[in-house]
C-alpha positions as CSV (number, residue, x, y, z in Angstrom):
1,M,111.2,121.2,158.2
2,S,109.3,118.1,159.2
3,E,107.2,116.2,156.8
4,P,103.5,117.1,156.8
5,V,101.2,114.4,158.3
6,I,97.5,113.6,158.5
7,N,96.5,113.2,162.2
8,I,94.1,110.3,162.8
9,G,93.4,111.1,166.4
10,S,96.8,110.6,168.0
11,V,98.1,108.5,165.0
12,K,100.2,110.3,162.5
13,V,100.3,109.2,158.8
14,P,102.6,111.0,156.2
15,L,100.4,113.3,154.2
16,L,101.2,111.9,150.8
17,D,101.0,108.3,152.0
18,Y,97.4,109.0,153.1
19,A,96.5,111.1,150.1
20,V,97.3,108.3,147.5
21,S,96.3,105.2,149.4
22,C,93.0,103.4,150.4
23,T,91.6,104.0,153.8
24,A,88.4,102.4,155.3
25,I,86.3,104.0,158.0
26,L,83.7,101.7,159.4
27,G,81.1,102.4,162.2
28,I,77.5,102.3,163.0
29,R,75.3,105.4,162.9
30,D,76.2,108.2,165.2
31,S,79.7,106.5,165.8
32,G,81.5,109.5,164.4
33,K,82.6,108.1,161.1
34,T,81.5,111.0,158.9
35,V,83.0,113.5,161.5
36,S,86.3,111.6,161.4
37,A,86.3,111.6,157.6
38,K,85.5,115.3,157.4
39,G,88.3,116.1,159.8
40,I,90.7,114.1,157.5
41,A,89.3,116.0,154.5
42,E,89.9,119.4,156.1
43,Q,93.5,118.5,156.8
44,L,93.9,117.5,153.0
45,L,92.4,120.9,152.0
46,D,94.7,122.7,154.5
47,H,97.6,121.2,152.5
48,S,96.0,122.1,149.1
49,I,95.1,118.6,148.2
50,P,91.9,118.7,146.1
51,I,89.1,116.3,147.2
52,V,86.0,114.9,145.5
53,V,83.3,113.6,147.9
54,F,80.3,111.5,146.9
55,D,77.9,112.3,149.7
56,A,74.9,109.9,150.1
57,V,74.1,111.2,153.6
58,G,73.7,114.9,152.9
59,K,76.2,116.1,155.6
60,W,79.3,117.2,153.6
61,R,77.8,120.5,152.1
62,W,78.1,122.0,155.5
63,M,81.9,122.1,155.2
64,K,81.2,125.7,153.9
65,V,80.0,126.6,157.4
66,P,82.4,127.2,160.3
67,G,81.6,125.0,163.2
68,P,81.2,126.4,166.8
69,G,84.0,127.6,169.0
70,P,87.3,129.2,168.2
71,R,88.4,126.4,166.1
72,G,85.5,126.6,163.7
73,R,86.4,127.2,160.0
74,G,84.4,127.0,156.8
75,Y,86.1,125.6,153.6
76,K,85.7,126.7,150.0
77,V,84.2,123.7,148.4
78,V,81.6,123.6,145.4
79,V,78.6,121.5,146.0
80,A,76.8,119.9,143.1
81,G,73.3,118.7,143.8
82,G,71.3,118.4,146.9
83,R,69.6,121.1,148.8
84,K,70.7,124.7,147.8
85,P,73.6,123.5,145.5
86,D,76.2,125.7,143.9
87,L,75.8,123.7,140.7
88,P,72.8,121.5,139.6
89,L,73.5,117.7,139.5
90,N,72.5,116.0,136.3
91,P,73.5,112.3,136.4
92,H,73.9,112.4,132.6
93,S,76.5,115.3,132.6
94,V,78.1,115.0,136.1
95,G,81.2,113.7,134.3
96,E,82.0,117.2,132.9
97,V,81.6,118.8,136.2
98,V,84.0,116.3,137.8
99,R,86.4,116.6,134.9
100,S,86.5,120.4,135.2
101,A,86.9,120.2,138.9
102,I,89.9,117.9,138.8
103,K,91.5,120.1,136.1
104,E,91.0,123.3,138.0
105,K,91.9,121.5,141.3
106,I,88.7,122.8,142.9
107,P,87.3,120.7,145.9
108,L,83.9,119.1,144.9
109,I,81.1,117.6,146.9
110,V,78.7,115.6,144.8
111,D,75.5,115.6,146.9
112,L,73.6,112.3,146.2
113,Y,71.1,112.9,149.1
114,D,68.3,113.8,146.8
115,P,64.9,112.2,146.6
116,N,64.8,112.5,142.9
117,L,67.9,110.3,142.5
118,S,67.5,106.6,142.5
119,K,70.3,104.3,143.8
120,A,70.9,103.2,140.2
121,Q,71.7,106.8,139.4
122,W,73.9,107.0,142.4
123,R,75.9,104.1,141.1
124,N,76.1,105.6,137.6
125,V,77.3,108.9,138.9
126,V,80.0,107.2,141.0
127,K,81.0,104.8,138.2
128,E,81.5,107.5,135.6
129,S,83.1,110.1,138.0
130,I,85.6,107.7,139.5
131,R,86.7,106.6,136.1
132,I,87.4,110.1,135.1
133,I,89.2,110.9,138.4
134,H,91.4,107.8,138.2
135,Y,92.5,108.2,134.6
136,E,92.5,112.0,134.0
137,S,93.7,113.5,137.3
138,V,96.9,115.5,137.2
139,G,98.6,115.6,140.5
140,V,97.5,114.3,143.8
141,A,93.8,114.1,144.7
142,H,91.6,112.1,147.1
143,V,88.1,110.7,146.9
144,F,85.7,110.2,149.9
145,L,83.0,107.7,149.2
146,E,80.0,107.7,151.7
147,E,77.8,104.6,152.1
148,A,80.6,102.5,150.3
149,A,78.6,99.3,150.6
150,E,76.0,100.7,148.1
151,F,78.9,100.7,145.5
152,V,81.1,97.8,146.5
153,P,78.7,95.4,148.3
154,Q,79.9,91.9,149.5
155,K,77.7,90.4,146.7
156,P,78.0,92.8,143.7
157,S,75.1,93.2,141.2
158,D,76.5,96.2,139.3
159,F,79.8,94.9,138.3
160,D,80.9,98.0,136.3
161,T,80.6,100.3,139.3
162,Y,82.2,97.7,141.6
163,A,85.1,97.4,139.1
164,E,85.8,101.2,138.9
165,V,85.8,101.6,142.7
166,E,87.9,98.4,143.2
167,K,90.5,99.7,140.5
168,L,90.8,103.0,142.3
169,A,91.3,101.4,145.6
170,R,93.9,98.9,144.1
171,M,95.8,101.0,141.4
172,G,94.7,104.6,142.2
173,G,98.2,105.2,143.8
174,N,99.8,104.7,140.5
175,A,97.9,107.9,139.3
176,S,98.4,109.7,142.7
177,V,94.7,109.2,143.7
178,G,93.5,107.8,146.9
179,I,90.2,106.8,148.3
180,T,88.6,106.8,151.7
181,L,85.6,104.3,152.0
182,I,83.0,105.1,154.7
183,S,80.3,102.6,155.6
184,Q,78.3,101.5,158.6
185,R,78.4,97.6,158.6
186,A,81.9,96.2,158.2
187,Q,80.5,92.9,156.8
188,E,78.5,94.6,154.0
189,V,81.5,96.0,152.3
190,N,83.3,93.7,149.8
191,K,86.0,91.9,151.6
192,A,88.4,92.0,148.5
193,V,88.1,95.8,148.5
194,L,88.6,96.1,152.3
195,D,91.7,94.1,152.1
196,L,93.2,96.9,149.9
197,A,92.8,99.5,152.6
198,V,96.2,100.5,153.9
199,N,94.6,102.4,156.8
200,L,91.6,101.0,158.9
201,I,89.6,103.2,161.2
202,L,87.1,101.0,163.1
203,G,84.4,102.6,165.3
204,C,81.5,101.2,167.3
205,Q,80.1,97.9,166.0
206,V,77.1,96.1,167.7
207,G,75.8,93.6,165.2
208,S,76.8,90.0,165.9
209,K,77.6,89.4,162.2
210,A,79.8,92.6,162.0
211,I,81.7,91.7,165.2
212,E,82.1,88.0,163.9
213,W,83.5,89.3,160.6
214,I,85.9,91.7,162.3
215,G,87.1,89.0,164.5
216,K,88.1,86.8,161.6
217,W,89.8,89.7,160.0
218,L,91.7,90.7,163.1
219,D,92.8,87.1,163.7
220,R,94.8,87.4,160.5
221,L,96.4,90.8,161.4
222,S,96.9,90.5,165.1
223,P,95.6,87.4,166.8
224,D,97.0,88.5,170.2
225,T,94.9,91.6,170.3
226,A,91.7,90.5,168.5
227,K,90.0,89.4,171.6
228,A,90.7,92.6,173.5
229,V,89.6,94.9,170.6
230,M,86.5,92.9,169.9
231,A,85.5,93.2,173.6
232,T,85.5,97.0,173.3
233,L,83.8,97.4,170.0
234,P,80.2,97.7,171.2
235,K,81.2,100.1,174.0
236,L,83.2,102.6,171.9
237,K,81.8,106.2,172.3
238,S,81.1,108.6,169.3
239,G,84.5,109.7,167.8
240,Q,86.4,106.8,169.4
241,S,88.0,104.2,167.0
242,W,90.6,101.6,166.7
243,V,93.2,102.6,164.1
244,W,95.5,100.4,162.0
245,T,98.1,101.9,159.7
246,R,101.0,100.5,157.7
247,S,103.3,101.3,160.7
248,N,101.1,99.6,163.5
249,L,99.4,96.7,161.8
250,D,100.1,94.4,164.8
251,E,99.4,97.0,167.5
252,P,96.2,98.9,166.8
253,V,95.7,102.3,168.7
254,C,92.4,103.4,170.3
255,V,92.0,107.1,169.5
256,Q,89.5,109.8,170.1
257,F,88.8,112.1,167.1
258,P,88.4,115.7,167.8
259,M,85.3,117.5,166.3
260,C,85.8,118.5,162.7
261,R,86.3,122.4,162.3
262,S,83.4,122.9,159.8
263,L,79.9,122.5,160.9
264,H,78.5,119.0,161.3
265,P,74.8,119.0,161.9
266,D,73.1,115.9,163.2
267,R,69.5,114.9,163.2
268,R,68.9,116.8,166.5
269,T,70.2,120.1,165.1
270,P,67.3,122.6,164.8
271,D,66.8,124.0,161.4
272,V,67.0,127.6,162.7
273,V,70.5,127.0,163.8
274,L,71.5,125.7,160.3
275,K,69.7,128.7,158.6
276,S,71.6,131.2,160.9
277,A,74.9,129.8,160.1
278,K,77.1,131.8,157.8
279,A,78.7,129.9,155.0
280,V,82.1,130.6,153.2
281,D,81.2,132.0,149.8
282,P,82.8,129.8,147.0
283,E,81.7,132.1,144.3
284,K,85.1,132.5,142.6
285,F,85.4,128.7,142.5
286,V,81.9,128.4,141.0
287,E,82.8,130.8,138.3
288,R,86.0,129.0,137.5
289,L,84.3,125.7,137.3
290,T,81.3,127.0,135.3
291,A,83.7,128.7,132.8
292,S,85.9,125.6,132.5
293,I,83.0,123.2,131.8
294,P,82.4,124.2,128.1
295,K,86.1,124.1,127.4
296,I,86.5,120.7,129.1
297,I,83.5,119.5,126.9
298,E,85.2,120.7,123.7
299,E,88.5,119.1,124.6
300,A,86.8,115.8,125.5
301,K,84.9,115.9,122.2
302,A,88.0,116.6,120.3
303,A,89.8,113.6,121.9
304,D,86.8,111.3,121.8
305,P,87.4,108.2,119.4
306,R,83.8,108.6,118.3
307,E,84.6,111.9,116.9
308,W,87.6,110.4,115.1
309,A,85.2,107.9,113.7
310,K,82.8,110.6,112.6
311,E,85.7,112.5,110.9
312,K,86.6,109.3,109.1
313,R,83.0,108.8,107.9
314,Q,82.8,112.5,106.7
315,L,86.1,112.1,104.8
316,N,85.1,108.9,103.3
317,A,81.8,110.5,102.2
318,R,83.8,113.3,100.6
319,I,86.1,111.0,98.7
320,K,83.1,108.9,97.5
321,A,81.5,112.0,96.2
322,L,84.7,113.0,94.4
323,E,84.9,109.5,92.9
324,S,81.3,109.6,91.5
325,A,81.8,113.2,90.0
326,K,81.7,113.3,86.2
327,P,85.0,113.2,84.5
328,V,86.3,116.8,83.4
329,T,86.3,117.0,79.6
330,E,87.6,120.4,79.4
331,T,91.3,121.4,78.7
332,K,94.1,119.7,80.3
333,T,94.7,122.9,82.4
334,K,91.3,122.8,84.0
335,T,91.7,119.1,84.6
336,E,95.0,119.8,86.5
337,I,93.2,122.6,88.3
338,K,90.4,120.2,89.4
339,T,93.0,117.5,90.6
340,V,94.8,120.2,92.6
341,E,91.5,121.4,94.3
342,K,90.7,117.8,95.2
343,R,94.2,117.3,96.6
344,I,93.7,120.4,98.6
345,V,90.5,119.2,100.1
346,I,92.2,115.8,101.1
347,E,95.4,117.3,102.4
348,G,93.2,119.9,104.4
349,S,91.6,117.0,106.0
350,I,95.0,115.5,106.8
351,T,96.0,118.7,108.5
352,R,92.7,118.7,110.5
353,L,93.4,115.1,111.7
354,E,97.0,115.9,112.7
355,K,96.0,119.1,114.4
356,L,93.4,117.0,116.5
357,Q,96.2,114.6,117.3
358,E,98.6,117.4,118.3
359,D,96.0,119.3,120.5
360,M,94.3,116.4,122.2
361,K,95.0,116.0,125.9
362,V,93.8,112.7,127.0
363,P,95.1,110.0,129.4
364,I,98.1,107.9,128.1
365,E,95.8,104.8,128.0
366,R,93.7,106.2,125.2
367,I,96.7,107.9,123.1
368,E,97.8,104.7,121.5
369,T,94.4,103.8,120.1
370,L,93.8,107.3,118.9
371,L,97.2,107.5,117.1
372,E,96.6,104.1,115.5
373,R,93.4,105.3,114.1
374,A,95.0,108.6,112.9
375,H,97.6,106.5,111.1
376,Q,94.9,104.4,109.4
377,E,93.3,107.7,108.2
378,R,96.5,109.1,106.8
379,S,97.3,105.8,105.1
380,H,93.9,105.7,103.2
381,I,94.4,109.4,102.3
382,A,97.9,108.9,101.0
383,V,96.7,106.1,98.8
384,A,93.9,108.4,97.4
385,I,96.4,111.2,96.7
386,T,98.8,108.8,94.9
387,E,96.0,107.4,92.7
388,A,94.8,110.9,92.0
389,R,98.3,111.8,90.6
390,E,98.3,108.6,88.4
391,S,94.8,109.1,87.0
392,N,94.9,112.4,85.1
393,A,92.8,110.8,82.4
394,S,89.9,110.1,84.7
395,N,90.5,112.8,87.3
396,M,89.1,110.3,89.9
397,I,90.4,109.5,93.3
398,T,90.0,105.8,94.3
399,V,90.4,104.6,97.9
400,P,91.0,100.9,97.9
401,V,89.0,99.1,100.6
402,A,89.6,95.5,101.3
403,K,86.6,93.3,100.6
404,P,85.7,91.2,103.6
405,V,86.2,87.4,102.9
406,A,83.0,85.5,103.6
407,Q,83.8,83.0,106.4
408,P,82.0,79.6,106.6
409,R,79.6,78.9,109.3
410,R,80.9,76.2,111.5
411,A,79.0,73.7,113.6
412,I,79.6,73.4,117.3
413,S,81.5,70.3,118.4
414,P,79.3,68.2,120.8
415,V,82.5,67.0,122.6
416,A,82.8,68.5,126.0
417,G,86.0,69.1,127.8
418,T,87.8,71.2,124.9
419,K,88.5,74.8,125.9
420,H,87.8,76.3,122.5
421,I,85.0,75.5,120.0
422,I,86.3,77.1,117.0
423,K,89.9,78.1,116.1
424,R,90.5,80.6,113.4
425,E,93.6,80.0,111.2
426,P,95.9,83.1,110.9
427,K,95.1,83.4,107.2
428,E,91.4,83.8,108.0
429,I,92.2,86.7,110.3
430,A,94.6,88.3,107.8
431,A,92.0,88.2,105.1
432,S,89.5,90.1,107.1
433,N,88.7,93.8,107.0
434,G,91.9,95.7,107.8
435,N,90.1,97.8,110.6
436,L,89.1,94.6,112.6
437,S,91.5,92.7,114.7
438,S,91.0,89.1,115.8
439,L,89.6,90.4,119.1
440,H,87.1,92.6,117.3
441,R,85.8,89.8,115.2
442,Q,85.4,87.6,118.2
443,I,83.4,90.3,119.9
444,L,81.2,90.8,116.8
445,N,80.7,87.0,116.4
446,G,79.8,86.6,120.1
447,I,77.2,89.3,119.8
448,A,75.7,87.7,116.7
449,L,75.7,84.2,118.4
450,L,73.7,85.5,121.4
451,R,71.4,87.5,119.1
452,D,70.6,84.2,117.2
453,V,69.6,82.5,120.4
454,G,67.2,85.1,121.4
455,E,69.3,87.8,123.1
456,P,69.5,90.8,120.6
457,Q,71.0,93.1,123.2
458,P,73.3,91.0,125.5
459,T,75.3,92.5,128.3
460,I,79.0,93.1,127.8
461,A,79.6,90.4,130.4
462,Q,77.6,87.9,128.4
463,V,79.6,88.6,125.3
464,G,82.9,88.3,127.2
465,A,81.7,85.0,128.6
466,V,80.6,83.5,125.3
467,I,84.0,84.4,123.6
468,G,85.9,83.1,126.7
469,K,87.4,86.5,127.8
470,S,87.1,88.6,130.9
471,H,85.2,91.6,130.1
472,N,86.8,93.5,132.9
473,A,90.3,93.1,131.5
474,G,91.6,96.4,130.1
475,R,92.4,95.0,126.7
476,I,89.1,93.2,126.3
477,R,87.1,96.3,127.6
478,G,89.0,98.3,125.1
479,G,88.0,96.0,122.3
480,F,84.3,96.5,123.1
481,N,84.8,100.3,123.0
482,Q,86.7,100.2,119.8
483,V,83.9,98.2,117.9
484,H,81.5,100.8,119.2
485,D,83.8,103.7,118.1
486,M,84.2,102.2,114.6
487,G,80.4,101.9,114.1
488,Y,80.1,98.1,114.3
489,A,78.2,98.0,117.7
490,E,76.1,100.2,119.9
491,I,76.7,100.2,123.6
492,S,73.9,101.4,125.9
493,G,74.9,101.2,129.6
494,N,76.2,97.7,130.0
495,K,74.4,96.2,126.9
496,I,75.7,96.0,123.4
497,S,74.2,95.3,120.1
498,L,75.2,95.0,116.4
499,T,74.7,97.8,114.0
500,P,73.9,96.9,110.3
501,M,77.6,97.3,109.5
502,G,78.5,94.9,112.4
503,S,75.9,92.4,111.2
504,D,77.6,92.3,107.8
505,E,81.0,91.6,109.4
506,A,79.8,89.1,112.0
507,V,80.0,85.3,111.4
508,A,77.9,83.5,114.0
509,L,78.2,79.8,114.8
510,D,75.8,77.4,113.3
511,I,73.3,76.6,116.1
512,G,71.1,73.7,115.2
513,S,69.8,72.5,118.5
514,R,69.7,73.4,122.1
515,A,72.4,70.7,122.7
516,D,74.7,72.9,120.6
517,I,74.1,75.9,122.9
518,H,74.6,73.6,126.0
519,N,78.0,72.3,124.5
520,L,79.1,75.9,123.9
521,W,78.7,76.9,127.5
522,Y,80.0,73.5,128.8
523,Q,83.3,74.5,127.0
524,R,83.3,78.0,128.1
525,L,82.9,77.3,131.8
526,N,84.8,75.2,134.4
527,G,84.8,74.4,138.0
528,N,81.8,75.2,140.1
529,E,80.1,77.2,137.5
530,L,80.2,74.3,135.1
531,E,78.8,71.9,137.7
532,F,76.0,74.3,138.6
533,L,75.1,74.7,134.9
534,R,74.8,71.0,134.3
535,V,72.4,70.5,137.3
536,L,70.2,73.4,136.0
537,I,70.1,72.2,132.5
538,N,69.3,68.6,133.5
539,N,66.4,69.9,135.8
540,F,65.0,72.4,133.3
541,P,62.1,73.5,133.1
542,N,62.0,72.9,136.9
543,S,63.9,75.1,139.3
544,V,66.2,74.0,142.0
545,T,66.4,75.4,145.5
546,L,69.7,76.8,146.6
547,S,70.2,74.2,149.3
548,D,69.4,71.3,146.8
549,L,71.8,73.0,144.3
550,G,74.6,72.9,146.9
551,V,73.9,69.3,147.7
552,A,73.9,68.3,144.1
553,I,77.5,69.4,143.6
554,G,78.6,68.5,147.1
555,K,79.6,72.0,148.2
556,D,78.4,74.4,150.9
557,I,76.1,76.8,148.9
558,N,76.8,79.7,151.4
559,A,80.5,79.5,151.2
560,G,81.8,82.7,149.5
561,R,83.7,81.1,146.6
562,I,80.8,78.8,145.8
563,R,78.2,81.6,146.0
564,G,80.5,83.6,143.7
565,A,80.4,80.9,141.1
566,L,76.5,81.0,141.2
567,N,76.5,84.7,141.0
568,A,78.8,84.5,137.9
569,L,76.1,82.4,136.3
570,F,73.5,85.1,137.0
571,E,75.9,87.8,135.6
572,K,76.3,85.9,132.3
573,G,72.5,85.5,132.1
574,L,72.5,81.7,132.3
575,A,70.4,81.4,135.5
576,T,67.7,83.3,137.2
577,L,66.9,83.6,141.0
578,N,63.4,83.8,142.3
579,G,63.3,83.7,146.0
580,D,65.3,80.6,146.8
581,E,64.6,79.1,143.5
582,V,67.2,78.9,140.7
583,T,66.3,78.1,137.1
584,A,68.3,77.8,133.9
585,S,67.5,80.9,131.8
586,N,65.8,81.0,128.4
587,L,69.1,81.8,126.8
588,L,69.9,78.1,127.2
589,F,66.5,77.0,126.0
590,P,65.4,79.5,123.1
591,P,62.2,78.8,121.5
592,G,62.2,77.3,118.1
593,L,65.1,74.9,118.8
594,D,64.7,71.4,120.2
């Protein structure tokens, strides 16, 4: 039996190669890019590969309706959101619908074409959903992302959403998950993400900037054919595309896509035709999905580190209550009974924790953290039980808690050029609270520092920058989540703040002047970011135009790498942009400091 394939027009790609890789479909409106994508999606469904579609154009829900002619066929898909959905779409709970769909292997269309949804909500839905699909899918799955430039634009502003899509495009194959990016203008999709596409389907392009960008891209792949391909781009008809795959990078093929088998209405389709179309009934799928959602929520709750933290707090409260109980003065027999009762309570909690650990079904990336936390729980409880056995006289259980050692406030060195401002000795770290690692303390101290200079709720990116870490790195992102789970910080969206417990643990640097703040950032930044920052600080409170800023550092401000450095300053909250004017932010010049 021959290996199953996906037909991209006349080009054939092995089924699994397509399903777990990144593909880009680019073309102007009415070029046939969504029809092409739906045709590929139908082939995946024909081979029982589940799909999740994020539809910002409102066309995919018609996959349930057969198209005209003998080839017409409707597909059993569940539509969440949009007009006449199978399930309502709540941006705050869409994750549970997606989680249930991938577990039940039910094809899902998340219809974002809704006047009640903002683009910020679009991005939040895509960010949360893709993270779940990437890390929790079991088996092969494929994502279709319409209007990809909204989520991975050339100049990202929502870096969290960008990071999730980019990670899926780059590493999704490791989890057997692929993605197809669909967009109108080639030049508006982030180049770093497009470079990850194994397959490129390029339809009609008429804009000069789009064709110019495509020309540069083609020159790298196949310079001999670039000129011929570019000459045809404005003339391609609907459904016609140039196709590059791994097997024909140097020789693109111009293909004609057939019409997809399901109904694909366009803006000229009368409503009466759509209303008369008979859709496939996905009732059983909807019932399975609806029944699965509560179970999924409970499983996720049981495996959520925040639930473990809650369990710990409840257990500690119970132990504290036992410690403060009046000593038993009755006979020794009653004292022994009381001690056994306490032991049963504690050991019952151990059993509960072990059962949570045994039953949890979470991605491998989270298991290590959860097991470490369970080990800490059992260690504390074991100490409590041991002391209970040795304290028959007082009949009280004492759980030893390491008392945090106060750490001195250190002044910022005004000397520029050193990479680090403060270096903690190993003995200082070892003396800290046992629940907090060196990374945890750096995060708490960074939040405290930003709070002290007027930013009580900084972004995670700002905290990462001030401690000299990349907030998108897996271990660093895990550190932020862990201080939240342990109750030392609160995370809301992309912002983070200290809780009272976190404030007690944090040791901020001693900020005595604005110069201290400037020196801190001089030592945290380098390259073009540092040069930009010096210019902005020296000109404050005056702003600097973008062109003058480029002249000041002797660089072309419109170059991608240079503009990227400036965008990094905006992300870190160190500069603001108003029209064409750039100004150092108040974070560098807090009131009350000279």
